[in-house]
N, C-alpha and C positions, 0 to 999 in steps of 0.2 A: 415380908420379904425385903422391902426396902431398908428397914431399920437393921435387920440382921446382916443383909448383904453389904451395905455400905460400912457398917461398923467392922465387919470382917475384913473389908478391903483396907481400911485405915490401920487396923491391928496388924495384919500380915505384913504390910509395907513397913511399919515401924519395927516389927520384930525380926524379920528375916533380912539379913545383909544382902542376899542375892537379889532381893527385890528393890533395893535402894538405888534406883537409877533416876535419871532426869525425867523420863516419861512417867514413871510411877509416882514421882513427887507431884506432878501435875494431876495424876489420877487420884491421889489422896486428897488434894485440894478440891477436885470435882466431887468426890464422895462426901466431903464435908459440907459442900453447898447443897448437895442432894439430901443429906441427913437433916440439915436445917429446915428445908422445905417439908420433909416428911414429918418431923416431930412437932412442928409448930403450925404450919399452914393447913396441912391436910385434915387433921382432926377438926379444926374450926370450920373448914369448908364443908366437910361431911355433915356436921351438925346443922349447918345452914340449909341443907337440903330438906330438913324436916321442920323448918320454922320460917315464917315470913317476916319475923322481926329480929333486929339485931339487939342483943341484950348484954353485950360485953363492953359497952361504953365507947366514947370517942377516941381515947388513946389507943385501945386495941384495934379499933377500926383502921386507924392510920398505920399502926405498926404491922398489922397482918399483911397489908398490901405492900408495905415497904419491904418486909422480909421476903415476900414472894418476888418482887422486882429484884431485890438483892441477889437471891438465889439464881434467878434466870440470867441476870447480867454477869454474875461471877462465873457461872457455868460456861456461858458462850465465850467470854473473854479467855477462860482457861483453855477451851478447845481451840480457839483461834491462835493463842500463844503456842500451844503444842504443835499445831500445823506449821507455824513459822519456824519454830525451833527445830522440828524434824527436817524441814526444807533446808535450813542453814546447815544442819549436821550432815546432810547428804551431798549438797552441792559444794559446800566448803568443808570437807571432812577434817582437814588438818587443823584449821582454825577452831573447829568445833570441839576438838579434843581438849582445848584449853579454855574455851569460852562457854561451851554448853556443859557446865558442871552441875553437880548436885547443889552446891551452895548458891550458884547463880539461879538455879531453878527455884530454890526456896525464896530468894529475894524477889523473883518475879511473881511468885504466888502471893507474897505479902503485898506487893504493889497492886496486883489484881484485886485483892480484897479491899484495899483502900480506895482504888478507883471505883469499884462497884458500889461502895458506900456512898460516894459522891454522886454517881450517875443515877442511883435509885432515889435520890432525894425529891425530885419533882413530883412523885406520886403523893407526897405529904401535902402538897398544895392542892392537888386535884381531888383527893378522896375526902368525902365529908360525911358527917354523922347527922342525919336530918330526921325531923319528926314528920310523920305522914298520917293521914286519916282524919276523918271528921267526927264520926260517932265513936269509932274505936281508934285509939291512939297507938301508934307503933313507931319504931325507929328503924331506919335503913342505913346501911353503910354502902354508899354508892358514889359514882362520879358526880362532880359538880355540874349539874345541868344548866345552872345559871351562867356558866362561863363556857359556851360552846367552842370558842376559839382556843381556849386553854385545853379543853378536852381533846379537840382534834389534833392540836399540836403535840400533846403528850402521846396519844395513840400512834401517830405517825413517827414520833421520836422512838418509841419502843419497837415498832416494826422495823425501822431502819437499823437501830442499834443492836437488837437481839437476833434479827433474822437476815435481812437483805445484805448488809455489809459483811458480817461474819461468814455467811454462806458463800459469798463471792470470793472472799479471801481464802477460805478453806478449800474451796473447789480449785482455785488457781494453784494453791500450794500443793495439794495432793496430786493434781495433774502433773505439775513439774516434778514432784517426787517420783511418780510412776515412770515418767519419761527418763529421769536420771537413773533409776534402777535398771530399766530395760537397757539403756545405753551402757551402763557399767557391766551388766551381765554379758551382753554381746561382746563388749571389748575384752572382758576377761576370758571368755571362751575362745575368742580369736587368738589370745596369747597362750592360753593353756590347753587348747584343743589337742587331743591325742593325735599324733602322727602328722601335725600340721607343719609345713615348711614355709618359712618366711625369711628372706635375705640370708639363706644358707643356714638357718637355725632350725633344728628339728627338736620339738618338744615332746617328751614322753611322760605321760601321767602315771602315777602309782594308784592302786586301787583305793587306798585309804584317803588320798587326796580327793578322789572323785566322791567318796562317801561324805567327806567333810564339806565339799562344795554343795552337795545335795542338802545336807543338814542346814547349812547357812542360808541357802535359798529358801528352804522351808520356813526358817525362823523369820526371815525378811517378810515373806508373804503373810505370815501369821500376825506379826506386829502391825503392819500397814493395814491389813484387812480389818483388824480389831478397831483401830483408830477411825477408819472410814465408816464402819458400821455405827460406832458411837456418834459420829457427826450426823449421819443420815437419820438415826433415831431421834436426835435432838431436833432436827429440822421438822421431821414428821410429827413429833409430839407437840412442839411449841408453835409451829406454823399456823394451825387452824385457829387457836384462840387469839393469836395476834391479829390475824386477818379479820376475824369476827369483830374484835374490838374496834378496828378501824372502820369497818362497814357500819357499825352502830354509831360511831362518833360522827360520821358524815351523813347519817340518815338514810343510807341505802337499805338497811333493815331496821325495824323498830327497836328502840332501846329495851323495851319490855313488852314481850308478847308471849302469851300462853302457848301459841303454836310453835315458836322458836325456842321456848325455854329449855326443852330437853336437848335440842341441838347445841345450844350454848353451854349447858351443863356438861354434856358429853365432851365438848372441846376443852372445857376447863379441866375436867378430870383427866383427859388425855395428856395434858401438859404435866400433871403430877405423876403420871405413869412413867415418864422418862426417868424420874429419880429412882424408880424401882427396877428398871430393866438393865441398867448399866452393870450391876454386879453379875447378872446372869450372862451378859455378853462376855465379861472378863472370864467367867468360869468356863464357858463353852469354847472360847476362841484362844485363850492363852494357857499354854501348858504350865508355865511357871505359876500362874495364879491358881490353876487347878490343883497342882501339887501342894501349894501352900495352904489352900483352903482345907485340903484333906489332912494335912499335918495338924492344923489348928483344931478341926472338928474331932479328930481322933486322939488329940492330946498326945501326939507322938513327937519325939525329939528328932530334929533333922540335922544330919551331919552334912555340912556344906562341902561339895566337891565341884570344882569348876568344870563345866562341860564345854566341849568344843563348839557347840551350837551357840553359846553365849559370847564367844569371841568373834564379834561381828567384823572381822577383818578379812576381806577377801584378798588373800595374799599368795605370793609365790616366794618361798624362802628356802634357804639352805640348798641352793642349786649347785650342782657339780658340773663344771664346764670342761669338756675334753677338747683341747685344741690341737690341731694338727699343723705343724710348721713344715711347709713344703721345702724350705731351704735346708734345714738341718735334719729333716725326717724324724723329728722327735714328737712323741705324744706324752703330754704331761697333764696331771690332774690338779687343778687349782681349787681344791675344796676349801682352802682358806679364804678364797674370794667368794663373797656372798652377794648374790644379786637378788634384790628384793623389789618386787612390783606390788604395790599395795593400793587397794581401793577400799578404805575403811567406810563401813556403813554404820554409823553410830546410832542405832535405833534404840537409844536409851540403855545400851549395854556397853560394857567396857570394851575398848578396842583391843583386840588380841595382839599380844606382842611375842608370844611364843610360836614356834614353828613345829610342824609335824616332822618327825624324824625321817620320813621317806618322801621328801619333796620330789618334784619333777626334775628330769635331767635334760640339760640342754647340750646338744652335740653340734658343734660348729665345725664345718670343714672349709678348707681353703681350696677354691677351684684350681685345677691344674692347668 
């Protein structure tokens, strides 16, 4: 599931132009990190469940745990960067149109991978290939027990880097995003509410405008919900093994115990499950991914047609203002005057620049 799902994500994002957005560039990077873990680390870890000896040598002992740390760090840095980028795109939407671009997202992904390579290096110092046994010789690939300070420092470092700090940043970012969305929705409804009078201005909505608003709001909820679920799953899957490693390093639980062996193994495997569930989340929660997966699996050609729901610009355009001049008793229609109130929510989608043909009508009267 993990191999097919993550490969499908990368393929569909590269193939379909409608999926080439800033958010999906980060998701492709996340899928690449998951694929790295699935193809290299999981087979070796599964083989270890049926053997008490490490037979792959010292180099692979260090590289396996290095790649595991690399995948975890790259994934969490990608998720954190996505939350910050989404926050910036919503709170500062006009700047985001020029700064939160696909090329910028690609550069950020390259920087994330380089930083992850550096941040994962400490495990090379801690992981050792040691010979054990008296009568029967065997080799283990374990943490360096002879350096308890280094062991504790590394496990604390990983807990803070992979779990505590990113979880705090992402929680704050998505809380601010939710607050900004609610504020924008309320403000827009107060402006475009049907039959609402403010300062002598009466706003009447067309039915198509209402349908478009519902479609936009549904798309907003869909994208944010999907990202939040991905973050929660990462914390749930990686949290237990990181906490267990810290407890083992500080001697709260024994480093090796037959009683706790199955608990530690389950926590270890749970961290790998995260790499397999993300494609399922995208398929269930994102309509665009669902359609693209169907196109690829059925080998069907897709003719791209821009939809209103992808134009994430909550706007009021092409307004007709009827003004009544009390002095000359004239009524004139200023259709050439275009009043635009825009609240762009760039959720990885292009900000809409076109307007619906039947926008709302503003009727302004001068008190007699």
